[in-house]
C-alpha positions as CSV (number, residue, x, y, z in Angstrom):
1,X,105.2,115.8,101.1
2,X,104.8,119.5,100.3
3,X,102.4,120.0,103.2
4,X,99.5,118.3,101.3
5,X,97.1,120.4,103.4
6,X,93.6,118.9,103.8
7,X,91.4,120.2,101.0
8,X,88.7,120.9,103.5
9,X,90.9,123.2,105.4
10,X,92.0,125.0,102.3
11,X,88.4,125.7,101.4
12,X,87.6,126.6,105.0
13,X,84.7,124.2,105.2
14,X,85.7,121.7,107.8
15,X,86.9,122.1,111.3
16,X,87.4,119.0,113.6
17,X,87.6,119.6,117.3
18,X,88.2,117.5,120.3
19,X,89.2,113.9,120.7
20,X,87.9,111.4,118.1
21,X,85.2,108.9,118.8
22,X,87.7,106.1,118.7
23,X,89.8,107.7,121.4
24,X,91.8,104.7,122.8
25,X,94.8,106.2,124.7
26,X,94.6,109.7,123.3
27,X,96.5,112.6,125.0
28,X,94.2,115.0,126.7
29,X,96.3,118.2,127.0
30,X,94.8,121.4,125.7
31,X,97.4,121.5,123.0
32,X,96.4,118.2,121.6
33,X,92.6,118.2,122.3
34,X,91.5,121.2,120.2
35,X,91.8,121.8,116.5
36,X,92.4,125.1,114.8
37,X,91.9,125.9,111.2
38,X,94.6,127.5,109.0
39,X,94.6,128.6,105.4
40,X,97.6,127.7,103.3
41,X,98.6,127.4,99.7
42,X,99.9,124.1,98.6
43,X,102.9,123.7,96.4
44,X,102.6,121.1,93.7
45,X,105.4,118.6,93.0
46,X,106.2,117.3,89.6
47,X,107.6,114.1,90.9
48,X,106.1,110.0,95.8
49,X,108.6,88.9,101.5
50,X,108.9,89.7,105.2
51,X,112.1,88.6,107.0
52,X,113.4,89.0,110.5
53,X,115.6,91.9,111.4
54,X,119.4,91.5,111.0
55,X,121.2,91.5,114.3
56,X,124.8,92.1,113.2
57,X,126.4,94.9,115.3
58,X,128.3,97.5,113.3
59,X,129.9,100.8,114.0
60,X,129.6,103.9,111.8
61,X,132.5,105.1,109.8
62,X,133.1,108.7,108.6
63,X,134.1,108.1,105.0
64,X,131.4,108.5,102.3
65,X,130.2,106.9,99.1
66,X,129.2,109.0,96.1
67,X,126.5,107.7,93.8
68,X,127.9,107.9,90.3
69,X,126.0,109.9,87.7
70,X,125.0,108.2,84.5
71,X,123.2,109.3,81.3
72,X,122.3,105.8,80.3
73,X,118.5,105.2,80.1
74,X,117.6,102.2,82.3
75,X,115.7,99.5,80.6
76,X,112.5,98.5,82.4
77,X,112.5,95.1,84.0
78,X,109.4,93.2,84.9
79,X,111.0,90.5,87.1
80,X,114.5,91.3,88.3
81,X,116.3,88.7,90.4
82,X,115.5,89.0,94.2
83,X,117.9,91.4,95.8
84,X,118.9,89.6,99.1
85,X,120.8,86.9,97.3
86,X,122.9,89.5,95.5
87,X,123.4,92.2,98.1
88,X,126.1,92.6,100.7
89,X,124.4,94.8,103.3
90,X,121.9,94.0,106.1
91,X,119.8,97.0,105.5
92,X,118.1,95.5,102.5
93,X,117.1,92.5,104.6
94,X,116.0,94.6,107.5
95,X,113.9,96.9,105.3
96,X,111.6,94.1,104.4
97,X,110.2,94.3,108.0
98,X,108.7,97.6,107.1
99,X,106.8,96.4,104.0
100,X,104.1,97.7,103.5
101,X,104.0,100.9,105.4
102,X,101.5,103.7,106.0
103,X,101.9,107.4,106.7
104,X,100.3,109.2,109.7
105,X,100.3,112.3,107.6
106,X,99.1,115.8,108.4
107,X,99.4,115.2,112.1
108,X,102.6,115.8,114.0
109,X,104.1,117.7,111.1
110,X,101.1,120.0,110.9
111,X,101.5,123.5,112.3
112,X,99.6,126.8,112.8
113,X,101.6,129.9,112.0
114,X,104.9,128.0,112.6
115,X,103.8,126.2,115.8
116,X,103.4,122.4,115.5
117,X,100.1,120.9,116.6
118,X,98.7,117.6,115.6
119,X,95.2,119.0,115.1
120,X,96.2,122.2,113.2
121,X,95.3,120.8,109.8
122,X,91.9,119.4,110.7
123,X,92.7,115.9,111.9
124,X,91.6,114.6,115.3
125,X,94.0,113.7,118.1
126,X,95.9,110.5,117.3
127,X,94.5,107.4,119.1
128,X,95.8,103.9,119.7
129,X,92.6,102.5,118.2
130,X,93.5,104.1,114.9
131,X,97.0,102.5,115.1
132,X,95.3,99.1,115.8
133,X,93.1,99.5,112.8
134,X,96.0,100.3,110.6
135,X,97.8,97.2,111.8
136,X,94.6,95.0,111.4
137,X,94.6,95.8,107.6
138,X,98.1,94.3,107.2
139,X,100.5,97.3,107.4
140,X,103.8,96.6,109.0
141,X,105.2,100.0,109.7
142,X,104.0,103.6,110.3
143,X,105.9,106.7,109.2
144,X,105.3,109.5,111.6
145,X,106.2,112.9,110.1
146,X,107.2,115.4,112.8
147,X,107.8,119.1,112.6
148,X,109.6,121.0,115.4
149,X,109.8,124.6,114.2
150,X,108.9,126.9,117.1
151,X,109.1,124.0,119.5
152,X,112.9,124.5,119.3
153,X,114.4,127.1,121.7
154,X,117.2,129.5,121.0
155,X,120.8,128.7,120.4
156,X,123.3,127.5,121.3
157,X,121.4,124.7,123.0
158,X,118.3,124.7,120.8
159,X,116.3,122.9,123.4
160,X,113.2,121.1,122.1
161,X,110.0,121.6,124.1
162,X,109.8,118.5,126.3
163,X,106.1,118.2,126.1
164,X,106.3,118.0,122.3
165,X,108.9,115.3,122.5
166,X,106.7,113.5,125.0
167,X,103.8,113.5,122.5
168,X,106.1,112.2,119.7
169,X,107.2,109.4,122.1
170,X,103.6,108.6,123.0
171,X,102.7,108.1,119.3
172,X,105.9,106.0,118.7
173,X,104.9,103.9,121.6
174,X,101.4,103.3,120.2
175,X,103.0,101.9,117.1
176,X,105.7,99.8,118.7
177,X,103.5,98.4,121.5
178,X,101.2,97.1,118.8
179,X,103.9,95.2,117.0
180,X,104.6,97.8,114.3
181,X,107.8,99.5,113.1
182,X,107.9,103.3,113.4
183,X,109.8,105.9,111.4
184,X,110.2,109.4,112.7
185,X,111.8,112.4,110.9
186,X,112.3,116.1,110.9
187,X,109.6,116.9,108.3
188,X,108.4,120.5,107.8
189,X,111.4,122.3,109.1
190,X,113.1,122.1,105.7
191,X,110.4,124.0,103.7
192,X,110.8,127.5,102.5
193,X,107.0,127.6,102.3
194,X,106.5,126.9,106.1
195,X,106.8,129.7,108.6
196,X,109.7,129.1,110.8
197,X,111.4,126.7,108.4
198,X,115.1,126.7,109.2
199,X,116.7,123.6,107.7
200,X,117.2,125.4,104.4
201,X,119.9,124.1,102.0
202,X,119.7,127.1,99.7
203,X,120.8,129.6,102.3
204,X,124.3,131.2,101.8
205,X,127.4,129.6,103.3
206,X,127.4,132.3,106.0
207,X,124.2,130.8,107.4
208,X,125.0,127.1,107.0
209,X,127.2,126.9,110.1
210,X,124.3,128.0,112.3
211,X,121.9,125.7,110.4
212,X,124.2,122.7,110.9
213,X,124.8,123.4,114.6
214,X,121.0,123.6,115.2
215,X,120.4,120.4,113.2
216,X,123.0,118.6,115.2
217,X,121.5,119.7,118.5
218,X,118.0,118.8,117.5
219,X,119.0,115.3,116.4
220,X,121.1,114.8,119.5
221,X,118.1,115.4,121.6
222,X,115.8,113.1,119.6
223,X,118.4,110.3,119.5
224,X,119.0,110.5,123.2
225,X,115.3,110.5,124.0
226,X,114.9,107.2,122.1
227,X,118.3,105.7,122.8
228,X,116.8,102.6,124.5
229,X,114.4,101.8,121.6
230,X,115.4,98.8,119.5
231,X,115.3,98.3,115.7
232,X,111.5,98.8,115.7
233,X,112.3,102.5,115.5
234,X,113.9,104.0,112.4
235,X,115.2,107.6,112.2
236,X,114.8,109.5,108.9
237,X,117.1,112.5,108.6
238,X,114.8,114.9,106.7
239,X,111.9,115.0,104.4
240,X,111.7,116.7,100.9
241,X,114.9,118.8,101.3
242,X,115.6,121.1,98.4
243,X,116.0,124.8,97.6
244,X,112.3,125.6,97.0
245,X,112.5,125.6,93.2
246,X,112.0,122.8,90.7
247,X,115.2,123.5,88.8
248,X,118.0,120.9,88.5
249,X,119.9,120.6,91.7
250,X,122.4,123.3,92.6
251,X,125.7,121.5,93.4
252,X,126.4,123.8,96.4
253,X,123.0,123.2,97.8
254,X,123.2,119.5,97.2
255,X,126.5,119.5,99.1
256,X,124.6,121.1,102.0
257,X,122.1,118.2,102.0
258,X,124.9,115.7,101.9
259,X,126.5,117.5,104.9
260,X,123.2,117.4,106.8
261,X,123.0,113.6,106.2
262,X,126.5,113.1,107.5
263,X,125.8,115.2,110.6
264,X,122.7,113.2,111.2
265,X,124.5,109.8,111.0
266,X,127.4,111.0,113.2
267,X,125.1,112.6,115.8
268,X,122.8,109.5,116.1
269,X,125.8,107.1,116.4
270,X,127.3,109.2,119.2
271,X,124.0,109.5,121.2
272,X,124.5,106.3,123.1
273,X,122.3,103.3,123.9
274,X,121.0,101.4,120.9
275,X,121.6,104.3,118.5
276,X,124.9,102.7,117.4
277,X,123.0,100.0,115.6
278,X,119.8,101.8,114.6
279,X,118.8,101.7,111.0
280,X,118.8,105.2,109.5
281,X,117.0,106.5,106.5
282,X,118.4,109.4,104.3
283,X,117.1,111.3,101.3
284,X,118.7,112.9,98.3
285,X,117.5,116.0,96.6
286,X,113.8,116.5,97.2
287,X,113.4,112.7,97.5
288,X,113.5,112.6,93.7
289,X,114.4,109.2,92.2
290,X,116.4,110.7,89.3
291,X,118.3,113.2,91.4
292,X,119.0,110.6,94.1
293,X,120.2,107.8,91.8
294,X,122.0,110.2,89.5
295,X,120.3,108.5,86.5
296,X,118.4,111.4,84.8
297,X,118.1,109.7,81.5
298,X,119.4,112.3,79.0
299,X,120.4,114.9,81.6
300,X,123.9,114.8,83.2
301,X,123.9,116.0,86.8
302,X,126.7,118.2,88.2
303,X,125.6,117.6,91.7
304,X,125.8,114.2,93.4
305,X,124.2,112.3,96.2
306,X,126.7,111.2,98.8
307,X,125.9,108.3,101.1
308,X,127.6,108.2,104.5
309,X,129.6,105.0,104.8
310,X,127.5,103.1,107.3
311,X,126.2,99.6,107.0
312,X,122.8,100.4,108.4
313,X,121.7,103.1,106.0
314,X,118.6,103.0,103.9
315,X,117.7,105.5,101.1
316,X,114.5,107.5,101.1
317,X,112.6,108.5,97.9
318,X,109.0,109.5,97.0
319,X,106.9,108.5,94.0
320,X,104.0,110.7,92.8
321,X,104.2,110.1,89.1
322,X,102.4,111.1,87.0
323,X,101.6,114.1,89.2
324,X,98.5,114.8,87.0
325,X,97.0,111.6,88.3
326,X,98.6,111.4,91.7
327,X,98.3,114.9,93.2
328,X,97.3,117.7,90.8
329,X,94.2,119.4,92.3
330,X,93.8,122.2,89.7
331,X,92.1,119.9,87.2
332,X,90.8,116.3,87.0
333,X,91.6,115.4,83.4
334,X,93.7,112.3,84.2
335,X,91.7,110.1,86.6
336,X,92.8,106.7,85.1
337,X,96.1,104.9,85.2
338,X,97.7,102.1,83.1
339,X,99.6,101.7,79.9
340,X,96.7,99.9,78.2
341,X,94.2,102.7,79.0
342,X,93.3,104.9,76.0
343,X,91.5,107.9,77.5
344,X,91.9,110.1,80.6
345,X,95.4,108.8,81.2
346,X,98.9,110.4,81.2
347,X,100.5,108.5,78.3
348,X,103.7,106.4,78.9
349,X,103.7,107.2,82.6
350,X,102.1,104.1,84.1
351,X,103.5,100.6,84.5
352,X,106.5,101.1,82.1
353,X,107.6,104.2,84.0
354,X,107.3,102.5,87.4
355,X,109.5,99.7,86.2
356,X,112.1,102.0,84.7
357,X,112.3,104.2,87.8
358,X,112.3,101.3,90.3
359,X,115.1,99.7,88.2
360,X,117.2,102.8,88.8
361,X,116.7,102.4,92.6
362,X,117.5,98.7,92.3
363,X,120.7,99.2,90.3
364,X,122.0,102.2,92.3
365,X,121.2,101.0,95.8
366,X,119.6,97.6,96.3
367,X,122.4,95.8,94.4
368,X,125.0,97.7,96.4
369,X,123.5,96.7,99.8
370,X,121.4,99.7,100.6
371,X,117.7,99.3,101.5
372,X,115.3,101.6,99.7
373,X,112.1,103.0,101.2
374,X,109.6,104.9,99.1
375,X,108.5,106.9,102.0
376,X,105.5,108.5,100.2
377,X,103.4,107.5,97.2
378,X,99.7,107.6,96.5
379,X,97.0,109.2,94.4
380,X,94.1,111.5,95.3
381,X,90.4,110.8,95.1
382,X,88.8,111.9,91.9
383,X,85.5,109.9,92.1
384,X,83.6,113.2,92.0
385,X,84.8,113.2,88.3
386,X,84.3,109.6,87.6
387,X,83.4,106.7,89.9
388,X,85.9,104.4,88.2
389,X,88.8,106.4,89.7
390,X,88.9,104.2,92.7
391,X,89.5,101.2,90.6
392,X,92.5,102.9,88.9
393,X,93.8,104.2,92.2
394,X,93.7,100.7,93.6
395,X,95.5,99.3,90.5
396,X,98.1,102.0,90.8
397,X,98.7,101.1,94.4
398,X,98.8,97.4,93.7
399,X,101.2,97.7,90.8
400,X,103.6,100.1,92.6
401,X,103.7,97.6,95.5
402,X,104.2,94.6,93.2
403,X,107.0,96.3,91.3
404,X,108.6,97.4,94.5
405,X,108.3,94.0,96.1
406,X,110.0,92.4,93.0
407,X,113.0,94.5,93.7
408,X,112.9,94.4,97.6
409,X,112.0,98.0,97.7
410,X,109.7,99.1,100.6
411,X,106.6,101.3,100.2
412,X,104.9,103.6,102.6
413,X,101.5,105.0,101.5
414,X,100.8,108.7,102.0
415,X,97.6,109.2,103.9
416,X,96.7,112.8,104.9
417,X,93.6,111.9,106.9
418,X,91.3,113.5,104.4
419,X,88.5,111.5,102.7
420,X,86.6,113.0,99.8
421,X,87.5,115.2,96.8
422,X,91.3,115.1,96.3
423,X,91.9,113.3,99.6
424,X,94.6,110.7,100.2
425,X,92.8,109.1,103.2
426,X,92.4,105.4,103.6
427,X,90.9,105.6,107.1
428,X,88.4,107.7,108.9
429,X,90.5,108.9,111.8
430,X,87.5,109.9,113.9
431,X,85.7,106.6,113.7
432,X,88.8,104.5,113.2
433,X,87.3,102.7,110.2
434,X,88.4,101.8,106.7
435,X,87.2,104.2,104.0
436,X,89.1,102.7,101.0
437,X,89.1,98.9,101.2
438,X,89.8,98.4,97.5
439,X,93.0,100.5,97.7
440,X,94.2,98.8,100.9
441,X,93.5,95.4,99.3
442,X,95.7,96.5,96.3
443,X,98.5,97.6,98.6
444,X,98.5,94.4,100.7
445,X,98.2,92.1,97.7
446,X,100.8,93.9,95.7
447,X,103.3,93.9,98.6
448,X,103.5,90.1,98.5
449,X,102.6,89.4,94.8
450,X,104.9,87.3,92.6
451,X,102.8,88.0,89.5
452,X,101.8,91.4,88.1
453,X,98.2,92.4,88.8
454,X,95.7,92.4,86.0
455,X,95.0,95.8,84.6
456,X,91.4,97.2,84.7
457,X,89.4,97.0,81.5
458,X,87.8,100.2,80.2
């Protein structure tokens, strides 16, 4: 997510220091035990059945698959046929182990002036008791966004600070040791808006050779560090990779993203241990559903998403639509959600749009054997505007999960740790307690529902 800095930090009214009250097995180094406050400007974005894991051993190939572009508008489907019976790849089946998931957001991807620190954006040090609380609510996986930035040394080796990798590994272990799946990525390094960002697809061709060499070295080190971890650890190549504008994808820049994904797959597969069989998650342009599937309704894309030919690939997208309900902090006009709602709602952008967009994912990827993970989705707290907002946030979460589950798509809720005005938080990370039981209930129920949830009545 585009940083999604805590609202309290942006306003300079909240600083959290030290280890949280639910400390569990928290790290105690000075880097991790003190919080600092930074001021930043957020960039808004206009777009965010459990089975056992497959055990088939496969080797990566170097050829690629291109997602075809279409201008046909997809017809919304309420109840498509279950995907596993129709698909040919194991990644769809495996992906169900991750459903539903939760993001440990604004922690290991947070930074102060380009230096990663898990407390830089106001959250406390991550503890095992928090992870246990997340699991107790019924989540099956945790996505752990990670930034590296200044923790990467100079070329040609681009050595990652070993203490930073140690901390990443500690958090991964907290998840896996408690029976959860974990997803780690390179998160903030691809933003033009972050100091020290370097994984920049919009840089000229003369810079791309250096960027690609650095990217390969960084993933080589991460993959080797975790080479003995089994399928409970998933690697995600990047986060919201794009050129920093909200224009239609530039074909040259999209080709750079495709090249990064190919380098990622090749590097992980060569890293030894269990990496040959690890499930890998890759995004298209800005994790946007239209620009990843190539189905932009009336717009014909020149650029195309290219999938490395590997049987253990899953596709990463985000879903924050409508943005005016999900994430816009500049005004609180739209605090309700649902096609049947008459006021304070973004018209024609509720259940019908979810179905249409998720059908695109189903038709482009699920039917062709690729698992799909909505690695971020959610909506911010607007109860300061109207108390009913929680009901509509819960319904949004439940319907998104229901619609995803019907198509064997996985969801991972975005939680930035902040509770209060415009926060995404579901938990109090200091006390390790639930703050949004109604939303969590919607997520868990929707993720296993066979029937659409009832819409709230006004």
